C-alpha positions as a Markdown table, in Angstrom:
| # | Residue | x | y | z |
|---|---|---|---|---|
| 1 | Met | -78.4 | -29.0 | -65.5 |
| 2 | Arg | -76.7 | -27.9 | -68.7 |
| 3 | Ala | -78.5 | -25.8 | -71.2 |
| 4 | Ala | -77.3 | -23.3 | -73.9 |
| 5 | Thr | -80.6 | -21.3 | -73.7 |
| 6 | Val | -83.3 | -21.1 | -71.0 |
| 7 | Gly | -86.8 | -19.7 | -71.6 |
| 8 | Ala | -89.2 | -18.8 | -68.8 |
| 9 | Asn | -92.9 | -17.8 | -68.7 |
| 10 | Leu | -93.0 | -15.9 | -65.4 |
| 11 | Ala | -96.4 | -16.0 | -63.8 |
| 12 | Lys | -97.9 | -15.0 | -60.5 |
| 13 | Ala | -97.9 | -18.4 | -58.8 |
| 14 | Val | -96.3 | -21.1 | -61.0 |
| 15 | Ser | -93.7 | -20.3 | -63.7 |
| 16 | Ala | -92.8 | -22.6 | -66.6 |
| 17 | Val | -89.1 | -22.9 | -67.4 |
| 18 | His | -87.4 | -24.9 | -70.2 |
| 19 | Gly | -83.8 | -25.4 | -71.4 |
| 20 | Val | -82.5 | -26.2 | -74.8 |
| 21 | Glu | -79.0 | -27.6 | -75.6 |
| 22 | Gly | -76.7 | -26.1 | -78.2 |
| 23 | Arg | -78.1 | -28.4 | -80.9 |
| 24 | Gly | -81.7 | -27.6 | -80.2 |
| 25 | Gln | -82.6 | -30.6 | -78.2 |
| 26 | Met | -84.6 | -30.1 | -75.0 |
| 27 | Ala | -82.5 | -30.3 | -71.9 |
| 28 | Phe | -85.3 | -29.9 | -69.3 |
| 29 | Arg | -88.8 | -28.6 | -68.6 |
| 30 | Lys | -90.0 | -27.6 | -65.2 |
| 31 | Ser | -92.8 | -25.9 | -63.4 |
| 32 | Leu | -91.6 | -23.8 | -60.5 |
| 33 | Lys | -93.5 | -22.1 | -57.6 |
| 34 | Arg | -92.5 | -18.5 | -57.0 |
| 35 | Pro | -90.0 | -19.2 | -54.1 |
| 36 | Gln | -88.2 | -21.8 | -56.2 |
| 37 | Val | -87.4 | -19.5 | -59.2 |
| 38 | Leu | -84.4 | -17.5 | -57.8 |
| 39 | Thr | -82.8 | -20.7 | -56.4 |
| 40 | Phe | -83.3 | -22.5 | -59.7 |
| 41 | Phe | -81.7 | -19.8 | -61.8 |
| 42 | Ala | -78.8 | -19.4 | -59.3 |
| 43 | Ser | -78.0 | -23.0 | -59.7 |
| 44 | Leu | -77.7 | -22.9 | -63.6 |
| 45 | Lys | -74.4 | -22.5 | -65.4 |
| 46 | Pro | -74.0 | -19.4 | -67.5 |
| 47 | Cys | -76.3 | -19.4 | -70.5 |
| 48 | Trp | -78.6 | -17.2 | -72.6 |
| 49 | Ser | -82.1 | -16.6 | -71.1 |
| 50 | Gly | -85.3 | -15.2 | -72.4 |
| 51 | Leu | -87.9 | -14.1 | -69.9 |
């Protein structure tokens, strides 16, 4: 997945993650369980993130 900025709402069980392209269009929106969060962020290309 390609995103310029990634935002995350980290919660206890399920976290919401969304990515935005450079022009402001949504690239993705996902709900991740706790064990999936680290794997997901490790697979992203370098980008800005807000947690």
